[in-house]
C-alpha positions as CSV (number, residue, x, y, z in Angstrom):
1,X,8.1,-21.5,18.4
2,X,5.1,-19.5,18.3
3,X,1.5,-21.3,18.0
4,X,-0.5,-20.1,14.8
5,X,-3.7,-17.6,15.0
6,X,-6.9,-19.4,14.0
7,X,-8.6,-17.2,11.3
8,X,-12.4,-17.1,10.7
9,X,-13.9,-18.7,7.7
10,X,-13.3,-17.2,5.0
11,X,-10.1,-15.3,6.1
12,X,-8.5,-18.8,6.6
13,X,-9.2,-19.9,3.3
14,X,-7.7,-16.9,1.4
15,X,-5.6,-17.5,-1.9
16,X,-2.1,-17.1,0.1
17,X,1.1,-18.2,-2.3
18,X,4.2,-18.0,-0.4
19,X,7.2,-17.1,-2.9
20,X,10.2,-18.8,-1.4
21,X,13.5,-18.1,-3.3
22,X,16.3,-20.7,-2.8
23,X,20.0,-20.9,-4.0
24,X,21.9,-23.6,-1.5
25,X,19.0,-24.2,0.8
26,X,18.7,-28.2,0.3
27,X,19.1,-28.6,4.4
28,X,16.3,-26.0,5.2
29,X,13.6,-26.4,2.7
30,X,12.1,-29.5,4.0
31,X,11.7,-28.4,7.2
32,X,10.8,-25.0,6.2
33,X,7.9,-26.6,3.7
34,X,6.9,-29.0,6.4
35,X,6.2,-26.0,8.7
36,X,4.0,-23.9,6.1
37,X,2.0,-26.8,5.3
38,X,0.9,-27.6,8.8
39,X,-0.5,-24.2,9.0
40,X,-4.2,-23.8,9.6
41,X,-4.6,-22.1,5.9
42,X,-6.0,-24.5,3.4
43,X,-5.7,-22.1,0.5
44,X,-1.5,-21.5,1.0
45,X,0.2,-22.4,-1.6
46,X,4.1,-22.5,-1.8
47,X,6.3,-21.2,-5.2
48,X,9.8,-22.4,-5.0
49,X,12.3,-20.2,-7.4
50,X,15.4,-21.8,-7.3
51,X,18.4,-20.2,-9.1
52,X,20.0,-23.5,-9.9
53,X,21.4,-24.5,-6.7
54,X,24.8,-26.8,-6.7
55,X,23.7,-28.5,-3.5
56,X,20.5,-30.1,-5.2
57,X,18.1,-27.5,-3.7
58,X,16.0,-27.8,-6.8
59,X,15.9,-31.6,-7.1
60,X,14.9,-31.5,-3.0
61,X,12.3,-28.9,-4.0
62,X,10.8,-31.0,-7.3
63,X,10.5,-33.8,-4.6
64,X,8.6,-31.9,-2.4
65,X,6.2,-30.8,-5.3
66,X,5.4,-34.5,-6.3
67,X,4.3,-35.3,-2.8
68,X,1.9,-32.1,-2.4
69,X,1.2,-31.5,-6.2
70,X,-1.7,-29.1,-5.7
71,X,0.6,-27.4,-2.8
72,X,3.8,-26.8,-4.5
73,X,5.2,-25.2,-7.5
74,X,8.8,-24.8,-8.3
75,X,10.1,-22.9,-10.5
76,X,13.9,-23.4,-12.1
77,X,15.7,-20.4,-13.0
78,X,18.9,-20.6,-15.4
79,X,21.3,-19.4,-12.5
80,X,22.1,-17.2,-9.7
81,X,20.6,-13.9,-10.8
82,X,19.9,-12.6,-7.7
83,X,17.3,-12.7,-5.0
84,X,15.3,-9.5,-6.2
85,X,15.0,-11.3,-9.4
86,X,13.8,-14.4,-7.9
87,X,11.2,-12.8,-6.4
88,X,9.7,-10.5,-9.5
89,X,9.5,-13.9,-11.3
90,X,7.8,-15.7,-8.2
91,X,5.6,-13.0,-7.2
92,X,4.5,-12.3,-11.5
93,X,3.8,-16.2,-11.6
94,X,1.8,-16.1,-8.4
95,X,-0.1,-13.4,-9.4
96,X,-0.6,-14.8,-12.5
97,X,-1.9,-18.4,-10.9
98,X,-4.7,-16.3,-8.9
99,X,-2.9,-15.7,-5.8
100,X,-5.2,-13.1,-3.6
101,X,-2.2,-12.5,-1.6
102,X,1.3,-13.2,-1.9
103,X,3.7,-13.8,1.2
104,X,7.5,-13.6,0.7
105,X,10.0,-14.9,3.0
106,X,13.5,-16.8,3.0
107,X,14.0,-20.4,2.6
108,X,16.7,-20.5,5.7
109,X,14.1,-20.3,8.6
110,X,15.0,-16.9,9.9
111,X,11.0,-15.9,9.3
112,X,8.9,-17.8,11.6
113,X,6.3,-19.8,9.1
114,X,3.7,-19.5,12.2
115,X,3.8,-16.0,12.0
116,X,1.6,-16.1,8.7
117,X,-1.9,-16.7,10.0
118,X,-1.4,-13.6,12.3
119,X,0.1,-11.2,9.6
120,X,-2.7,-12.2,6.7
121,X,-5.3,-11.5,9.8
122,X,-3.7,-8.1,10.1
123,X,-3.9,-7.3,6.6
124,X,-7.2,-8.0,5.8
125,X,-8.6,-6.5,9.1
126,X,-6.8,-3.3,8.4
127,X,-7.3,-3.2,4.8
128,X,-3.3,-2.7,4.5
129,X,-1.6,-3.0,1.1
130,X,1.3,-5.0,2.9
131,X,2.1,-6.2,6.5
132,X,5.7,-6.7,7.1
133,X,7.2,-9.0,9.6
134,X,9.1,-6.5,11.3
135,X,12.3,-7.0,13.7
136,X,12.5,-3.5,15.1
137,X,9.1,-2.3,16.2
138,X,8.1,-2.8,19.7
139,X,7.8,-6.9,20.8
140,X,9.9,-7.4,17.5
141,X,13.0,-9.6,18.5
142,X,16.5,-10.5,16.8
143,X,17.9,-14.0,17.7
144,X,21.1,-13.8,20.7
145,X,23.0,-15.7,18.1
146,X,23.0,-13.2,15.3
147,X,26.6,-11.9,15.1
148,X,27.3,-8.4,16.2
149,X,28.2,-6.9,13.0
150,X,25.2,-7.9,10.8
151,X,23.1,-6.2,13.9
152,X,25.2,-3.1,13.2
153,X,25.0,-3.4,9.6
154,X,21.1,-4.1,9.5
155,X,21.0,-0.8,12.0
156,X,23.0,1.5,9.9
157,X,21.7,0.6,7.0
158,X,18.1,0.9,8.3
159,X,19.2,4.6,9.3
160,X,21.0,5.2,6.1
161,X,17.9,4.6,3.6
162,X,15.3,6.3,6.4
163,X,17.8,9.2,6.1
164,X,17.7,9.3,1.7
165,X,14.4,8.4,1.4
166,X,12.3,9.5,4.2
167,X,10.2,6.2,4.3
168,X,8.1,5.7,7.6
169,X,9.0,2.3,7.8
170,X,11.3,0.9,10.8
171,X,12.5,-2.2,9.4
172,X,13.0,-1.2,5.5
173,X,15.2,-4.1,4.9
174,X,12.8,-7.0,6.2
175,X,12.2,-9.8,3.7
176,X,9.3,-11.2,5.7
177,X,5.9,-9.8,4.1
178,X,2.2,-10.2,2.7
179,X,1.2,-8.1,0.0
180,X,-2.4,-7.9,-1.3
181,X,-2.1,-8.7,-4.9
182,X,-3.6,-5.7,-6.3
183,X,-1.2,-3.4,-4.5
184,X,1.9,-5.8,-6.4
185,X,-0.3,-5.1,-9.4
186,X,0.1,-1.3,-9.3
187,X,3.5,-1.2,-8.1
188,X,4.1,-3.0,-11.4
189,X,6.7,-5.8,-10.9
190,X,8.3,-5.0,-14.4
191,X,9.9,-1.9,-13.2
192,X,11.6,-2.9,-10.1
193,X,14.8,-3.4,-11.3
194,X,17.0,-3.5,-7.7
195,X,18.6,-7.2,-7.0
196,X,19.8,-8.5,-3.5
197,X,18.7,-7.0,-0.3
198,X,17.9,-3.3,-2.0
199,X,14.8,-5.1,-3.9
200,X,13.1,-5.2,-0.6
201,X,14.0,-1.3,0.0
202,X,12.7,-0.7,-3.7
203,X,9.2,-2.6,-2.6
204,X,8.7,-0.3,0.0
205,X,9.7,2.9,-1.6
206,X,7.5,2.5,-4.4
207,X,4.3,1.5,-2.2
208,X,5.1,4.4,0.0
209,X,5.2,6.7,-3.0
210,X,1.9,5.2,-4.6
211,X,0.1,5.9,-1.3
212,X,-0.5,2.4,-0.1
213,X,-0.8,1.3,3.3
214,X,2.1,-0.5,5.4
215,X,1.9,-2.2,8.5
216,X,4.8,-3.6,10.6
217,X,4.0,-6.3,13.1
218,X,6.5,-7.8,15.3
219,X,8.5,-11.0,14.7
220,X,11.1,-12.8,16.3
221,X,13.8,-13.0,13.8
222,X,16.4,-16.2,14.2
223,X,19.7,-16.7,13.2
224,X,19.8,-19.4,10.2
225,X,19.7,-23.2,10.8
226,X,21.9,-24.4,8.0
227,X,24.0,-23.0,5.3
228,X,25.6,-19.6,4.9
229,X,24.4,-16.0,4.5
230,X,24.2,-14.9,1.0
231,X,25.1,-11.5,1.7
232,X,28.3,-10.5,-0.5
233,X,30.3,-7.0,-1.1
234,X,28.5,-6.7,-4.1
235,X,25.2,-6.8,-2.6
236,X,26.6,-4.1,0.3
237,X,27.7,-1.9,-2.7
238,X,24.5,-2.2,-4.4
239,X,22.5,-1.5,-1.3
240,X,24.9,1.6,-0.5
241,X,24.3,3.2,-4.0
242,X,20.5,2.3,-4.3
243,X,19.0,4.7,-2.4
244,X,20.3,7.5,-4.7
245,X,19.2,5.6,-7.7
246,X,15.6,4.8,-6.7
247,X,15.5,8.9,-6.1
248,X,16.3,9.5,-9.2
249,X,14.5,6.8,-11.0
250,X,11.0,6.9,-9.5
251,X,11.1,10.7,-9.2
252,X,7.8,10.8,-11.5
253,X,5.8,8.6,-9.3
């Protein structure tokens, strides 16, 4: 586990909301929340967007919110509507709640929470619109336990999207990021329609087309600790068709 960077004041006090979509993550959420709240970021808040998880993740999140009423908010969604819809909902609420910066990360502990202060520092020092915790820049790592087929799928997906969309980001499917709230307002979350993992690509594509500065910093990506991957055949099909849809949909931007 890496040691969090100690940011100077006033950077450490920035209003940062971490949006965490959940579906059947009851075994991981308490550990993630503990690590997030231990960070030297007193302005950090957590917004859990749960898609009515049958394993009781929503109830676990509610208990954590009762224990930390000023730092955790829970959004209960009607059902499993997908990663993209959960992020749009959570990010919109975070901005409406006064967040200056909005982070997004998975609940399965694959993204190291301890990297957030360094990512925030990189965002503030460079005035970038978004900082990506990247697996594929120098210094980035993949857990050695990550299955070979997933490594191949991830590598192929990045190459495929690079070729079609010409977006100069190494980790196009990355889900660990910090955004400036103003950048999210400019992107306009209401026009983002992709679901599943293609949501990440659409956000990067829109940010690039609108001229926003995107910075990648290295992280170590861990294999999930508990539960199973949410990657489905439908998600893979959507991701394969998505670049063609994006070029058509956003051609006037």
